[in-house]
N, C-alpha and C positions, 0 to 999 in steps of 0.2 A: 189899495186894491192891487194887489200883485198876483203873479202866477205861481208863487211858491207856496209850499205847505199844502196840508190837506184841503180837499175839496170842502167848502162850507156845507153845513146841512141846509136843507130847505127851511124857509122861514116858519112853516107850521111845526117843523120838528126841532127848532132851537128853543131852549129854555134858558131866558135871561132875566136877571133881576134889575140890570140897568138898560137905559135905552141904547139902541144901535146908533152909530154915528150916522149911517147912511140908511135909509128906508130901502126896502126890496121893492122893485118894481114888477108887478104881475102882468103878463102880456096875455091877452086872450087871442083866440083865432081871428076874430073878426076885424075887418078894416084893412086896408092897404096902404102903404106909404108911396114911395116914388116907384114908378113903373119899372119893371125889370127888363133889361135889354137882351136882345137875342144872344145867345152863347157865341155865335160867329166862328164856329169851327167847320171846315169842309166836310171832314168825315170823322167826327168825335168818337172816342171810345164809349161803349155803352155805359160804363160805370161813371163816366164824366157826365153824360147826359143825365143819368139818374141822380148823381149828386147835385148837379145844377138845378134841376127840377124840384128836388126835395128842398134846396134852399129857398127857391121861389115860393114854396108852399109853406115853409116854416113861419111860425108866429114872430120871431124875432126880426124877420125881414121887414116888418112894419116900421122899424126904426132906421132902416138902411137908407143912406143918402146916395146920390149918384157915384160919389167916389167909392163907396162900399161895393156897389154893384160892379164897378170896373175892377176893384180889387178881386172880387169874386170871379170875374171873367178871366183875369190874369192867373189865378190860382188854378181855375179849370184848365186853361191852356198849359200850364205846367203840369198838371196831373196828368193830363192827356199825353205829354211827352215822356213822363216817368212811367206810365203804363206801358208806352210802346218801346221803351228803351230795351236793348239787348242785355244790358248790365245796369239794372236799377241801383242807386246808391242808398244806402241807409241814412247818410247824412241828408241827402235830398228828401227822403221820406220824412225826416224829422223837421226839415224846414217847411214842408208843405203842411204838414199837422200843425206846426206853429202857425202858420199862415191862415189856417182854417180855424184855429182857436181865436185869433183875432176876429174872425167874422161871427164869433159866438155858435160855432157849429156843434159843439160838444156840450153836454149838461154840465160838465165841471167849469167850463169857461163862462156859462150864463150863470151859474152860481156865484163864481167869483166877481162878475160884474153886478150881481145881486139882481138878476132878471130870472123869473120863473115862468114857465109855460103851463097854463091850465087848459086841459082838454077835457071837456065834459064834466060837470060838477056831480059828485056822488053825494046823495042827500045825507047819508051817515057822516061824511066827512064835514058837510056844511054845519051840522048840529054840533059836532066836536070844536069846529072853529068858532061857533057861536059861545060855547061854554068857555073856551080859552078867552074870547074877548070879553066876557063877563068877569072873569077871573082877573083879567089885566085891568079893568075898570074898578074893580074892587081893592086891587092891590095884593092879592093873594098870590 
């Protein structure tokens, strides 16, 4: 599971004749894991507040451990410094985006980790996946 190469397709879009080495984990919106700590900034930039709040509401945060939340706080502090900087660095931006990818913030990072977020099932999609499951059982 690397960060190089193209972003993998979603599990329901992949057509494979052989079995995948690692199964994809599908996370639903329900349930919470470890409690999210307070951001801890005195006067945070509004984008930092929005990003941290979005992270707390994201489904992948269900798998966060206390160390992940502390990493998210550290990233938020650095993003705040970056946004307030008079001369923001492109290298710093790349480092921040890399740290955010480690927190599975982007769709591509989640796909590489084989985690997919499902928000509200569509009945048409459910029937298509049932047909795919039936085909898989038949070996077609």
